[in-house]
C-alpha positions as CSV (number, residue, x, y, z in Angstrom):
1,M,64.5,-20.3,18.2
2,K,61.8,-22.1,16.1
3,R,59.1,-20.3,18.0
4,L,60.6,-17.0,17.4
5,S,60.9,-17.6,13.7
6,L,57.3,-18.8,13.6
7,A,56.2,-15.7,15.5
8,L,58.0,-13.4,13.2
9,A,56.6,-15.1,10.1
10,L,53.1,-14.9,11.5
11,A,53.6,-11.2,12.4
12,F,54.8,-10.4,8.9
13,A,51.9,-12.3,7.3
14,V,49.4,-10.3,9.4
15,Q,51.0,-7.0,8.3
16,A,50.7,-7.9,4.6
17,A,47.3,-7.3,3.2
18,E,45.5,-7.6,-0.1
19,Q,44.7,-4.2,-1.6
20,S,42.5,-3.4,-4.5
21,L,43.3,-0.7,-7.0
22,S,41.0,0.5,-9.8
23,L,42.4,2.6,-12.6
24,K,41.1,4.3,-15.7
25,V,43.3,3.5,-18.7
26,E,43.7,5.7,-21.7
27,G,44.5,4.4,-25.1
28,W,42.5,1.1,-25.1
29,H,40.8,0.4,-28.4
30,S,40.7,-3.4,-28.6
31,K,40.9,-6.6,-26.6
32,G,44.6,-6.7,-27.7
33,D,45.2,-3.5,-25.8
34,V,43.6,-5.0,-22.7
35,Y,45.6,-8.2,-23.0
36,K,48.8,-6.3,-23.3
37,T,48.1,-4.2,-20.2
38,E,46.9,-7.2,-18.1
39,S,50.0,-9.2,-19.1
40,A,52.3,-6.3,-18.1
41,V,50.6,-5.8,-14.7
42,Q,50.6,-9.6,-13.9
43,K,54.4,-9.5,-14.1
44,V,54.6,-7.1,-11.1
45,K,55.7,-9.1,-8.1
46,G,52.8,-9.3,-5.6
47,V,50.0,-8.9,-8.1
48,I,47.3,-11.5,-7.3
49,R,44.5,-10.8,-9.7
50,V,43.9,-8.5,-12.7
51,S,40.5,-7.8,-14.3
52,S,39.4,-5.2,-16.8
53,D,36.5,-3.7,-18.6
54,L,37.3,-2.6,-22.1
55,E,34.0,-0.6,-22.5
56,A,34.5,1.3,-19.3
57,K,38.3,1.4,-19.9
58,T,39.0,0.3,-16.3
59,L,41.5,-2.0,-14.8
60,T,41.2,-3.5,-11.3
61,V,44.2,-5.0,-9.6
62,V,44.3,-7.0,-6.4
63,F,47.8,-7.1,-4.9
64,D,49.8,-7.9,-1.8
65,D,50.8,-4.6,-0.4
66,A,53.9,-6.1,1.2
67,S,55.2,-6.8,-2.3
68,A,53.5,-4.4,-4.7
69,N,52.2,-0.8,-4.7
70,A,50.2,1.5,-7.0
71,A,53.3,3.1,-8.4
72,A,54.7,-0.2,-9.6
73,I,51.4,-1.2,-11.2
74,Q,51.1,2.2,-12.9
75,K,54.7,1.9,-14.1
76,A,53.9,-1.5,-15.7
77,I,50.9,0.1,-17.5
78,S,53.0,2.9,-18.7
79,G,55.7,0.5,-19.9
80,A,53.0,-1.3,-21.9
81,G,52.3,2.0,-23.7
82,Y,49.2,3.3,-21.9
83,V,48.3,6.1,-19.4
84,S,46.5,5.3,-16.2
85,H,44.9,7.4,-13.5
86,R,42.7,6.9,-10.5
């Protein structure tokens, strides 16, 4: 039974993969806007890393695709008061 559990856990771990998503964000004017957006996105379960470029108005998110997806990330951005698109 332990072997079966271990095999299933390993199979699941292999299926989950890190994905990267880059988005343009509208409405950023200051570092405070960036901070607010990054904080909202970091609360999404499965998000591993968030980085942004205020000048280019881009946000890059690395996430575990078994736990998070682009729609959840964009919903968090929207909830913070900003519009994002690919």
